C-alpha positions as CSV (number, residue, x, y, z in Angstrom):
1,M,1.0,12.2,-1.9
2,I,-1.9,11.4,-4.1
3,K,-5.0,9.9,-2.6
4,V,-5.6,6.3,-3.8
5,S,-8.9,4.5,-4.1
6,K,-10.0,2.1,-1.3
7,K,-12.2,0.3,-3.7
8,S,-9.8,-0.8,-6.4
9,N,-9.3,-4.3,-5.1
10,K,-11.5,-4.5,-2.1
11,N,-13.9,-7.2,-3.2
12,I,-11.4,-9.8,-4.3
13,M,-9.0,-9.2,-1.4
14,E,-11.9,-9.5,1.1
15,I,-12.9,-12.8,-0.5
16,F,-9.3,-14.0,0.2
17,H,-9.7,-12.8,3.8
18,R,-13.0,-14.7,4.3
19,K,-12.4,-17.9,2.3
20,I,-8.6,-18.4,2.9
21,I,-7.4,-16.7,6.0
22,L,-10.4,-17.3,8.2
23,L,-10.7,-20.8,6.9
24,L,-7.2,-21.6,7.8
25,F,-7.7,-20.2,11.3
26,K,-10.6,-22.7,11.5
27,W,-8.4,-25.5,10.2
28,F,-5.8,-24.8,12.9
29,Q,-8.5,-24.9,15.5
30,K,-10.3,-28.0,14.4
31,S,-7.6,-30.3,13.0
32,S,-5.9,-32.9,15.0
33,K,-3.5,-34.3,12.5
34,T,-1.4,-33.1,9.6
35,V,-2.4,-33.4,5.9
36,N,-0.5,-35.9,3.8
37,S,-3.1,-36.2,1.0
38,I,-5.9,-33.8,0.0
39,T,-8.3,-36.8,0.0
40,S,-8.1,-36.7,3.8
41,F,-10.5,-33.8,3.7
42,D,-13.3,-35.9,2.0
43,K,-14.5,-37.3,5.3
44,D,-13.9,-34.3,7.5
45,K,-17.2,-33.2,8.9
46,N,-15.8,-30.1,10.4
47,F,-16.0,-28.3,7.1
48,T,-18.6,-27.5,4.4
49,L,-18.2,-28.8,0.9
50,E,-17.1,-25.4,-0.3
51,E,-14.5,-25.2,2.5
52,I,-13.2,-28.6,1.6
53,R,-12.9,-27.5,-2.1
54,I,-10.8,-24.5,-1.0
55,L,-8.7,-26.5,1.4
56,K,-7.8,-29.0,-1.3
57,L,-6.9,-26.1,-3.6
58,I,-4.6,-24.7,-0.9
59,F,-3.0,-28.0,0.0
60,R,-2.2,-28.8,-3.6
61,K,0.7,-26.3,-3.2
62,K,3.4,-28.5,-1.7
63,K,5.4,-25.6,-0.2
64,L,2.3,-24.1,1.4
65,K,1.1,-27.6,2.6
66,D,4.4,-28.3,4.3
67,H,4.3,-24.9,6.1
68,L,0.7,-25.3,7.2
69,N,1.5,-28.7,8.6
70,K,4.4,-27.2,10.5
71,I,2.1,-24.6,12.0
72,L,-0.4,-27.2,13.0
73,I,2.3,-29.3,14.7
74,F,3.4,-26.1,16.5
75,F,-0.2,-25.7,17.8
76,I,-0.6,-29.4,18.6
77,E,2.6,-29.5,20.7
78,K,1.2,-26.6,22.7
79,E,-2.3,-28.2,22.9
80,N,-3.1,-26.5,26.2
81,F,-2.4,-23.1,24.6
82,R,-3.8,-23.7,21.1
83,N,-7.2,-22.1,21.7
84,Q,-5.7,-19.3,23.7
85,E,-3.0,-18.5,21.0
86,L,-5.4,-18.7,18.1
87,K,-7.9,-16.5,19.9
88,R,-5.0,-14.0,20.5
89,L,-4.0,-14.1,16.8
90,K,-7.5,-13.6,15.6
91,K,-8.0,-10.7,18.0
92,I,-4.9,-9.0,16.8
93,Y,-5.8,-9.7,13.1
94,F,-9.3,-8.2,13.4
95,Y,-8.2,-5.3,15.6
96,Q,-5.5,-4.2,13.1
97,R,-7.8,-4.5,10.1
98,K,-10.5,-2.5,12.0
99,Q,-8.0,0.3,12.9
100,L,-6.9,0.7,9.2
101,K,-10.6,0.7,8.1
102,K,-11.1,3.6,10.5
103,G,-8.1,5.4,9.0
104,N,-5.8,4.8,12.0
105,Y,-2.3,3.7,10.9
106,N,-0.7,4.6,14.2
107,L,-0.5,1.0,15.5
108,K,1.9,-0.4,18.0
109,V,4.0,-3.4,16.9
110,I,2.9,-6.7,18.4
111,K,5.1,-9.8,18.4
112,I,3.8,-12.6,16.2
113,E,5.3,-16.1,16.1
114,P,7.8,-16.2,13.2
115,I,6.1,-19.3,11.7
116,I,2.8,-17.3,11.5
117,S,4.5,-14.2,10.2
118,E,6.0,-16.3,7.4
119,L,2.6,-17.7,6.4
120,F,1.2,-14.2,5.8
121,S,4.2,-12.3,4.4
122,E,5.9,-15.1,2.4
123,Y,3.3,-17.7,1.5
124,F,0.2,-15.5,1.1
125,F,1.8,-12.3,-0.2
126,K,4.9,-13.5,-2.1
127,Y,3.6,-17.0,-3.2
128,L,-0.2,-17.2,-3.6
129,F,-0.6,-13.6,-4.7
130,E,1.5,-14.2,-7.7
131,K,-0.3,-17.4,-8.9
132,K,-2.8,-16.6,-11.7
133,E,-3.9,-20.2,-11.8
134,F,-4.6,-20.1,-8.0
135,W,-6.9,-17.1,-8.3
136,N,-8.6,-18.7,-11.4
137,D,-9.3,-21.9,-9.5
138,F,-10.1,-20.1,-6.3
139,I,-12.7,-17.6,-7.6
140,S,-12.9,-18.3,-11.3
141,T,-11.6,-14.8,-12.0
142,E,-8.4,-13.6,-13.7
143,F,-6.4,-12.0,-10.9
144,S,-2.8,-11.7,-9.8
145,K,-0.5,-9.2,-8.2
146,G,-0.1,-7.5,-11.7
147,I,-3.8,-7.0,-12.1
148,F,-4.0,-5.8,-8.5
149,K,-1.5,-3.0,-9.4
150,K,-3.3,-2.2,-12.7
151,N,-6.7,-1.8,-10.9
152,F,-5.4,1.4,-9.2
153,K,-5.3,3.2,-12.6
154,I,-2.6,5.6,-11.6
155,Q,0.1,7.1,-13.8
156,V,2.4,8.5,-11.2
157,C,3.9,7.2,-7.9
158,P,1.5,7.9,-5.0
159,Y,4.4,8.4,-2.6
160,C,6.7,10.9,-4.3
161,N,4.7,12.2,-7.2
162,T,7.9,12.5,-9.2
163,E,8.1,9.1,-11.0
164,G,5.7,8.2,-13.8
165,M,4.2,4.7,-13.6
166,F,3.1,3.8,-17.1
167,Q,4.3,0.2,-17.2
168,V,2.5,-2.1,-14.7
169,E,5.5,-4.4,-14.6
170,N,7.6,-1.5,-13.2
171,Y,5.2,-1.0,-10.2
172,K,6.2,-2.3,-6.8
173,I,3.6,-3.1,-4.1
174,D,4.5,-1.5,-0.8
175,H,3.1,-2.3,2.6
176,F,2.5,1.1,4.1
177,L,2.8,-0.6,7.5
178,P,5.8,-2.9,6.9
179,K,5.0,-6.6,6.7
180,S,8.1,-7.3,8.7
181,L,6.4,-5.5,11.7
182,F,2.8,-6.1,10.8
183,P,2.7,-9.5,9.1
184,L,-1.0,-10.0,9.7
185,L,-1.7,-7.0,7.4
186,S,0.4,-8.5,4.5
187,M,-2.8,-9.2,2.4
188,Y,-5.0,-6.4,3.6
189,Y,-6.0,-4.1,0.7
190,L,-5.8,-1.0,2.9
191,N,-2.1,-1.6,3.5
192,L,-1.1,-2.3,-0.1
193,I,0.0,0.6,-2.4
194,P,1.6,0.4,-5.8
195,I,4.7,2.7,-5.9
196,C,7.8,3.4,-8.1
197,E,11.0,1.4,-7.8
198,S,12.9,4.3,-6.1
199,C,10.3,4.6,-3.3
200,N,10.4,0.9,-2.9
201,S,14.2,0.8,-2.5
202,F,15.4,0.1,1.0
203,H,17.9,3.0,0.8
204,S,15.9,5.6,-1.0
205,G,12.5,4.5,0.4
206,K,11.1,4.0,3.9
207,G,12.3,0.4,4.2
208,N,10.9,-1.2,7.4
209,N,10.6,2.1,9.3
210,I,7.5,3.6,10.8
211,I,6.9,7.1,12.2
212,K,3.9,8.1,14.2
213,P,1.6,9.9,14.0
214,I,1.0,9.5,10.2
215,Q,-1.7,9.5,7.7
216,S,-2.4,7.1,4.8
217,Q,-3.2,8.0,1.2
218,F,-6.3,5.9,1.3
219,Y,-7.8,8.6,3.5
220,Q,-5.9,11.8,2.9
221,E,-4.7,13.7,-0.2
222,I,-1.4,14.4,1.5
223,G,0.1,16.5,-1.3
224,T,-2.3,19.3,-0.6
225,N,-0.8,19.8,2.8
226,I,2.8,20.3,1.5
227,E,4.4,23.6,0.7
228,F,7.0,23.7,-2.1
229,Y,9.8,26.3,-2.5
230,L,12.4,26.7,-5.2
231,D,15.9,27.3,-3.8
232,L,17.5,29.3,-6.6
233,K,20.8,29.5,-4.8
234,N,21.3,25.7,-4.4
235,N,19.2,24.6,-7.4
236,S,16.9,22.4,-5.3
237,V,13.3,22.2,-4.1
238,H,12.3,22.3,-0.4
239,L,9.3,20.7,1.1
240,K,7.6,22.0,4.2
241,S,4.4,21.4,6.2
242,N,2.9,22.6,9.5
243,I,1.0,19.4,10.0
244,E,2.8,16.8,12.1
245,E,1.4,13.8,10.2
246,T,2.4,15.3,6.9
247,K,5.9,16.2,8.2
248,N,6.3,12.6,9.3
249,F,5.1,11.4,5.9
250,I,7.8,13.6,4.2
251,D,10.5,12.2,6.6
252,L,9.4,8.6,6.4
253,L,9.5,8.5,2.6
254,K,12.6,10.7,2.3
255,L,10.8,13.0,0.0
256,K,13.2,15.9,0.6
257,N,16.0,13.9,-0.9
258,K,13.9,13.1,-4.0
259,Y,13.1,16.8,-4.6
260,E,16.7,18.0,-4.2
261,I,17.5,16.3,-7.5
262,D,18.7,18.8,-10.1
263,I,16.3,17.6,-12.9
264,I,13.3,18.2,-10.6
265,F,14.4,21.7,-9.9
266,K,15.0,22.5,-13.6
267,N,11.6,21.0,-14.5
268,L,9.7,23.1,-12.0
269,K,11.7,26.3,-12.7
270,S,11.1,25.9,-16.4
271,D,7.3,25.3,-16.0
272,L,7.0,28.2,-13.5
273,K,8.8,30.5,-16.0
274,S,6.4,29.4,-18.8
275,F,3.4,29.9,-16.5
276,G,4.6,33.4,-15.7
277,I,5.1,34.4,-19.3
278,E,1.6,33.1,-20.2
279,L,0.0,34.7,-17.2
280,S,1.5,38.1,-18.0
281,K,-0.4,38.1,-21.3
282,G,-3.7,38.2,-19.4
283,V,-5.3,40.6,-16.9
284,P,-5.3,40.1,-13.1
285,E,-9.1,39.5,-13.1
286,R,-8.5,36.3,-15.2
287,Y,-5.4,35.0,-13.3
288,E,-7.4,32.4,-11.2
289,E,-9.2,31.2,-14.3
290,F,-5.9,30.7,-16.2
291,Y,-4.4,29.0,-13.1
292,S,-7.3,26.5,-12.8
293,R,-7.0,25.5,-16.5
294,Q,-3.2,25.0,-16.2
295,I,-3.4,23.0,-13.0
296,K,-6.2,20.8,-14.4
297,S,-3.9,19.8,-17.3
298,F,-1.3,18.6,-14.7
299,E,-3.7,16.6,-12.6
300,G,-2.7,12.9,-12.2
301,R,0.8,13.6,-13.6
302,S,4.3,14.0,-12.1
303,L,5.0,17.0,-9.9
304,Y,1.3,18.0,-9.8
305,Y,1.3,19.2,-6.2
306,A,4.6,21.1,-6.6
307,K,3.3,22.9,-9.6
308,K,-0.1,23.5,-8.0
309,Y,1.5,25.2,-5.0
310,L,4.3,27.1,-6.9
311,F,1.9,28.5,-9.5
312,K,-0.6,29.6,-6.8
313,D,2.2,31.2,-4.8
314,Y,3.4,33.0,-8.0
315,I,-0.1,34.5,-8.5
316,N,-0.4,35.6,-4.9
317,K,2.9,37.4,-5.0
318,K,2.1,39.0,-8.3
319,N,-1.3,40.3,-6.9
320,L,0.6,41.8,-4.0
321,K,2.7,44.0,-6.2
């Protein structure tokens, strides 16, 4: 629900894009034989000295080297189609990045060869992303998946706004557009969001599902478009929105289920009661001022949007009496 910063990890992740991903596209294009030893790059005139340094760094990782060699063999065996297929991949890659940069997350799924999907989703995201020593050798900067999460500087789950996120190790990184369907976006910073464990669960989270049209929290503070209601009869909280993208966001992330939990209802009911007691001590002319102070104290914390809506609704109803 909360809006997250687009700048938190942009610079470093864009270096990965330019110096790793685009370099490997070039290597697939230019190379005619697989790599057995990193010394084979020393006499390769297709690459600059800096590119050779990075290629050696990449190919030191045996698992990654083996997979890259498999991809190259795949392209070599389809020599007549190598240029065509690489051109298609790059076109898809740049197109999808461009759309997310424009705030458009309503993309159609395009089939990518499994061996390429695995490179992005498994070897880039799950393997290299975790390696602190890789990042240190690559850009001489301390970086890793943990630091990526920490750089967001958030204390509550951006999806549900119910779970506190105080320990970085408890964060999970989610691909807003699932990497199983959009593997080329596996390392794109505008598709990576730190979330709580519950929202990351296949059963209680969105899993590999997509719903369109939808908005991303990199561009929209979605929580402001949600209405919250206390159901006193069933001891639950109901969510509603008249905006299609927001309704789809609620459905995709199964937020209604998360807010029907008894402890959420009790928490909001108790806070609303306390708010009402304190409000009654003042005069109507000062209600808005008191409301603003109260909401400010909840900003960036769990259930911020629910409290913001419920407290405002309480004042509006009180003013009508």
